[in-house]
C-alpha positions in Angstrom: 0.0 0.4 0.2 1.5 3.4 -1.1 0.5 7.2 -0.6 -0.7 7.5 -4.1 -2.9 4.6 -3.5 -4.5 5.9 -0.5 -4.9 9.2 -2.3 -6.5 7.7 -5.4 -9.3 6.3 -3.4 -9.7 8.9 -0.7 -9.3 12.4 -2.6 -12.8 11.1 -4.8 -14.4 10.4 -1.4 -13.2 13.4 0.2 -15.1 15.3 -2.8 -17.7 13.3 -3.1 -18.7 13.3 0.8 -17.7 17.2 0.9 -21.4 17.7 -1.4 -22.9 16.3 1.4 -22.5 19.3 4.3 -22.0 21.5 1.2 -26.1 20.6 0.5 -26.8 21.6 3.9 -24.9 24.9 3.5 -26.5 26.3 0.6 -29.9 25.3 2.3 -28.7 27.1 5.2 -27.2 30.2 2.9 -30.3 30.1 1.3 -32.3 30.7 4.4 -29.6 33.1 5.5 -30.4 35.8 2.9 -34.4 35.7 4.3 -35.1 38.9 5.8 -35.6 37.3 9.6 -33.2 34.7 11.4 -36.3 32.5 12.1 -36.0 30.9 8.4 -32.3 29.7 9.3 -33.0 28.8 12.7 -36.0 26.9 11.3 -34.2 25.1 9.0 -31.4 24.7 11.3 -33.5 22.9 13.8 -35.4 20.9 11.0 -31.6 19.4 9.7 -30.7 18.5 13.0 -33.9 16.3 13.4 -33.1 14.8 10.4 -29.7 14.2 10.9 -30.8 12.7 14.5 -32.7 10.5 12.4 -30.7 9.2 9.6 -27.1 9.2 11.7 -29.2 7.1 13.6 -29.3 4.8 11.0 -25.9 5.4 9.4 -24.6 2.5 10.2 -26.4 1.1 7.3 -23.6 2.7 5.2 -20.8 2.1 7.6 -21.5 -1.5 8.3 -21.9 -1.6 4.7 -19.1 -0.3 3.2 -17.1 -2.8 6.1 -18.8 -5.9 5.2 -18.5 -5.0 1.4 -14.7 -4.3 1.7 -14.1 -7.5 3.6 -15.9 -9.7 0.7 -14.0 -7.4 -1.9 -11.0 -8.4 0.1 -11.7 -12.5 0.2 -12.8 -12.3 -3.4 -16.5 -13.7 -2.6 -19.3 -12.6 -4.8 -21.9 -14.6 -2.5 -20.3 -12.5 0.4 -21.1 -9.5 -1.5 -24.3 -10.0 -2.0 -25.5 -10.8 1.4 -23.6 -7.7 2.3 -26.1 -5.7 0.3 -29.2 -7.4 0.7 -29.0 -7.8 4.7 -28.9 -4.3 5.7 -31.2 -3.2 2.6 -34.1 -5.2 4.4 -33.6 -3.2 7.7 -33.1 0.1 5.6 -36.7 -0.4 4.2 -37.9 -1.1 7.6 -36.7 1.7 9.3 -38.0 3.8 6.6 -41.1 3.2 6.2 -41.7 3.0 10.2 -40.0 6.7 10.1 -43.1 7.4 7.9 -45.6 5.6 10.4 -44.0 7.7 13.2 -43.8 11.0 12.0 -46.5 12.7 14.2 -45.0 11.7 17.5 -41.1 12.0 16.2 -42.3 15.9 15.0 -44.0 16.6 18.4 -41.4 15.5 20.5 -38.8 17.1 19.3 -40.4 20.4 19.2 -41.7 19.9 23.0 -37.8 19.5 23.8 -36.5 22.2 21.9 -39.1 24.7 22.5 -38.3 27.4 19.8 -40.1 30.6 19.1 -43.6 29.9 17.7 -42.8 31.2 14.2 -39.8 29.4 14.3 -41.7 26.1 15.1 -44.2 26.6 12.4 -41.7 26.9 9.9 -39.6 23.9 11.3 -43.2 21.7 11.2 -43.7 22.9 7.7 -40.0 21.6 6.7 -40.5 18.2 8.4 -43.8 17.4 6.9 -42.9 17.3 3.4 -39.1 15.6 3.9 -40.3 12.8 6.0 -41.5 11.1 3.2 -38.1 10.8 1.8 -36.9 8.4 4.7 -36.8 5.0 2.8 -35.5 6.8 -0.2 -32.5 8.2 2.1 -31.6 4.7 3.6 -31.8 2.7 0.6 -29.4 5.5 -0.8 -27.2 4.6 2.5 -27.1 0.7 2.0 -26.2 1.3 -2.0 -23.6 3.8 -1.3 -22.1 1.4 1.3 -21.7 -0.9 -0.5 -20.1 0.7 -3.8 -17.9 2.3 -1.6 -16.6 -1.1 0.0 -16.2 -2.7 -3.1 -13.9 0.8 -4.2 -16.6 1.2 -7.2 -15.0 4.9 -6.9 -16.6 6.5 -9.9 -20.4 4.8 -9.5 -19.9 6.3 -5.7 -18.4 9.6 -6.4 -21.0 10.6 -9.1 -24.2 9.1 -6.7 -23.1 11.8 -4.1 -22.1 14.8 -6.4 -24.6 14.6 -9.0 -27.5 14.1 -5.8 -26.1 16.8 -4.0 -25.8 19.5 -6.7 -29.2 18.8 -8.0 -30.3 20.0 -4.3 -28.4 23.0 -4.3 -29.5 24.0 -7.7 -33.1 23.3 -6.9 -33.3 25.0 -3.6 -32.0 28.2 -5.2 -34.4 28.0 -8.1 -37.5 26.9 -5.9 -36.6 29.7 -3.2 -35.4 32.6 -4.9 -36.8 31.9 -8.6 -40.5 30.5 -7.2 -40.7 32.1 -3.9 -41.6 28.6 -1.6 -39.5 29.6 1.2 -38.9 27.1 3.3 -41.1 24.9 1.5 -38.6 25.4 -1.2 -35.6 24.0 0.4 -37.7 20.8 1.8 -39.0 20.1 -1.9 -35.8 20.4 -3.5 -34.4 17.9 -1.0 -37.1 15.5 -1.6 -37.0 15.7 -5.2 -32.8 14.9 -4.8 -33.7 12.1 -2.5 -36.4 9.8 -4.9 -33.4 10.8 -7.6 -30.9 9.4 -5.6 -32.8 6.4 -4.9 -33.7 5.7 -8.6 -29.7 6.3 -9.0 -29.1 4.0 -6.4 -30.9 1.2 -8.2 -29.5 1.7 -11.4 -25.7 1.4 -10.1 -26.5 -1.4 -7.9 -28.0 -3.1 -11.0 -25.3 -2.2 -13.0 -22.5 -2.8 -10.8 -23.7 -5.4 -8.1 -24.5 -8.2 -11.4 -26.4 -10.0 -8.9 -28.1 -13.0 -10.1 -32.0 -12.0 -8.5 -33.2 -15.5 -9.4 -30.7 -17.5 -7.3 -30.9 -14.7 -4.2 -30.5 -17.0 -0.9 -33.2 -15.3 0.6 -33.6 -17.9 3.0 -30.3 -16.9 4.5 -31.1 -13.4 4.3 -34.1 -13.3 6.1 -32.7 -15.9 8.8 -32.6 -13.8 12.1 -29.7 -16.0 13.1 -27.6 -15.2 10.6 -28.4 -11.4 11.3 -26.9 -11.8 15.0 -23.2 -10.5 14.1 -24.1 -7.8 12.1 -26.6 -6.5 14.2 -23.8 -6.3 17.0 -21.9 -4.3 14.5 -24.6 -2.2 14.3 -26.1 -2.1 17.3 -22.4 -0.8 18.7 -22.6 2.0 15.5 -26.1 3.1 16.4 -25.4 3.9 20.0 -22.2 5.6 18.9 -24.4 7.9 16.8 -27.3 8.0 19.2 -24.9 10.0 21.4 -23.3 11.7 19.1 -27.1 13.1 18.3 -27.7 13.7 21.8 -24.7 16.0 22.0 -25.7 17.4 18.7 -29.4 18.0 19.8 -27.8 19.5 23.1 -26.1 22.1 21.0 -29.5 23.1 19.4 -30.8 23.2 22.7 -27.9 25.7 24.4 -28.4 27.7 21.2 -32.3 27.8 21.4 -32.0 29.2 25.2 -29.3 32.0 24.3 -31.7 33.2 21.1 -32.6 32.6 17.8 -29.7 34.8 16.9 -27.2 32.7 18.5 -29.3 30.1 17.6 -28.7 31.1 13.7 -24.8 31.9 14.2 -24.4 28.9 15.5 -26.2 27.2 12.9 -23.3 28.5 10.4 -20.5 27.6 12.5 -21.6 24.2 12.6 -22.1 24.0 8.8 -18.6 25.1 8.5 -17.6 22.5 11.2 -19.3 19.9 9.4 -17.9 20.5 6.0 -14.4 20.3 7.7 -15.7 17.0 9.3 -17.0 15.7 6.3 -13.8 16.4 4.5 -11.9 14.6 7.0 -14.9 11.5 6.8 -13.2 11.2 3.1 -10.1 10.1 4.9 -11.9 8.1 7.3 -13.7 6.2 4.5 -10.3 5.6 2.6 -9.0 4.1 6.0 -12.3 2.1 6.5 -12.2 0.6 3.5 -8.4 -0.6 3.1 -8.6 -1.6 6.8 -11.5 -3.7 5.5 -9.4 -5.2 2.7 -7.0 -6.0 5.2 -9.3 -7.9 7.4 -10.6 -9.9 4.1 -7.1 -10.9 3.2 -6.2 -11.5 6.8 -3.1 -9.5 6.4 -2.0 -7.5 9.3 0.8 -5.7 7.8 -1.3 -4.1 5.4 -3.8 -2.9 8.1 -0.3 -1.6 9.6 0.5 0.3 6.5 -3.5 1.7 6.4 -3.4 2.7 9.9 0.3 4.7 9.4 -1.2 6.3 5.9 -4.6 7.6 7.4 -2.4 8.9 10.0 -0.3 11.0 8.0 -2.7 12.6 5.4 -5.4 13.0 8.4 -3.0 15.1 10.1 -1.8 16.9 7.0 -5.9 17.7 5.8 -5.9 19.0 9.0 -3.7 21.7 8.9 -4.9 23.0 5.3 -8.5 22.6 6.4 -7.5 25.0 9.4 -5.3 27.5 7.0 -8.2 27.5 4.4 -10.7 28.9 7.2 -8.4 31.0 8.7 -7.7 32.8 5.7 -10.9 32.8 4.4 -13.3 33.1 7.6 -15.0 36.6 6.8 -15.9 35.4 3.2 -17.0 32.1 4.3 -19.1 33.8 6.8 -20.7 36.4 4.7 -21.6 33.4 2.4 -24.3 32.1 4.8 -25.8 35.2 5.7 -26.0 39.1 4.8 -28.0 39.4 8.5 -25.4 41.8 10.4 -26.4 40.8 13.8 -25.9 37.1 12.7 -22.5 37.9 10.8 -21.6 39.4 14.1 -22.4 36.8 16.7 -20.7 34.3 14.2 -17.3 36.3 14.2 -17.6 36.1 17.7 -17.4 32.6 18.2 -15.2 31.7 14.6 -12.2 30.9 16.3 -13.6 27.7 18.1 -14.6 26.3 14.7 -10.7 26.9 13.4 -9.6 24.1 16.5 -11.8 21.8 15.3 -9.8 19.5 12.6 -6.7 19.2 15.0 -9.0 18.0 18.3 -11.0 15.6 16.0 -9.0 14.1 13.1 -7.9 11.1 15.0 -11.1 10.2 16.0 -12.3 10.4 12.3 -9.7 8.0 11.0 -9.3 5.7 13.4 -13.2 5.3 13.6 -12.7 4.5 9.6 -10.3 1.8 11.0 -12.4 -0.1 13.5 -15.6 0.1 11.4 -13.8 -1.4 8.6 -12.5 -4.2 10.3 -15.9 -4.2 12.2 -14.6 -4.4 15.4 -17.1 -1.7 16.8 -17.4 -1.9 20.5 -14.4 0.1 20.9 -15.8 2.9 18.8 -19.3 2.6 21.1 -17.4 3.1 24.3 -15.1 5.8 22.9 -18.5 8.0 22.0 -20.1 7.3 25.2 -17.2 8.3 27.3 -16.9 11.2 25.1 -20.5 12.1 25.4 -20.1 12.1 29.4 -17.1 14.3 28.9 -19.7 17.1 26.8 -22.4 17.0 29.0 -20.2 17.3 32.0 -18.3 20.2 30.2 -21.1 22.3 28.9 -23.1 22.3 32.4 -20.4 23.3 34.4 -19.2 26.1 31.1 -22.0 27.3 29.6 -23.4 29.1 32.7 -20.2 30.5 33.1 -19.1 31.5 29.6 -22.2 31.1 27.7 -22.1 30.2 23.7 -18.2 30.3 24.5 -18.5 27.2 26.7 -20.7 25.6 24.7 -17.9 25.9 21.5 -15.7 24.4 24.4 -17.4 21.5 25.0 -17.9 20.4 21.8 -13.8 20.7 21.0 -13.7 18.6 24.5 -16.0 16.3 22.9 -13.8 15.8 20.0 -10.3 15.4 22.0 -11.9 12.7 24.2 -12.9 10.8 21.2 -9.4 11.1 19.7 -8.0 10.0 23.1 -9.9 6.9 23.6 -9.8 5.5 20.1 -5.8 6.4 20.3 -5.7 4.2 23.6 -7.7 1.2 21.9 -5.1 1.1 19.0 -2.7 -1.0 21.5 -5.4 -3.5 21.2 -6.1 -3.3 17.9 -3.4 -6.2 16.7 -4.6 -8.5 18.9 -8.2 -8.1 17.9 -7.5 -8.5 14.5 -5.3 -11.9 14.7 -8.5 -13.3 17.3 -10.6 -12.2 14.5 -8.2 -13.4 11.6 -7.8 -17.1 13.2 
């Protein structure tokens, strides 16, 4: 394994994953140029809710990537087929359950957040449209995870980039061209989710080359065969639940500090997410190579993956910090022209600067541990980091307000990095046990 081989896979992943936060960034920016902060606040709350729902089941993509990469490393078409259809069953069941439970979901969420009345009305409008895309989004997760694990780079990149670029175009057209406001952003996203699902089906038909007449439905639906996958997924689900609890607390604290601070945090969180997703491209690369190492049962290949992933994760973190610092005024100005929101965001911009340095180790190792499907450390890492965050914000927010909240966010990321860094001591022993 070489730097060139790693970057050949990772850079396209970085570019494609970048379009996902850019989609949210454009939606935030479109609302940020509306005449009142309530629009950006409402879409921000709605986006956090859907992130909570979808990221809670984001294991469908992550674990599918791991299993598909292991099938690729083992050169097994049969395992590759199971790696797609098993999580697909879960994805469709969960997606339709979200539609059936939409009323209690939104009522509980808004009851917890307690935003201003006008913000709540707009947030409900946004949710009522987008919830119908839940099965489509989770289908796309499984297909994308499979394509990434099988190193079908062009297909996975095209799926993400075309879907998210289309969303950006439609958001601007519906809001400014047709004057649909929050409804325009929601409809643009839903149409792109439909497009993404159709594209997923097409690519899986072309790239999967499955023999549908002889699919092992008995094995796919046999609950005994789900146990190991469900254990992996349960750990990742707990990890994501902790992450979403933290994100929702960030939003709740923002609500308590006023609509302007909530809107400013929405801008800064979008910038943070762009950084996070770029580094997540490195994590995706490390996950695929770790999965291949597990499939081939090669500890040397895994060590090379970790070493190269760390090197490039650190270098990309420095590049992100430099780019953000040099262009911070332009970047914040891109999201909104409301002076009060821009001023508030500028007060807390330095916290975002430190985010890549605190978080890159956790993201890279998350990819490695997920790739070999040893996810218990990932679960424990996020639980530990969540405790650190809640304790920090409990003491710091009353003393320092929004600065205390952002300090807690950085402590949250640093705790993840430290925990998984410590768990690397046991990685080789665990890998050999799994390979034996």
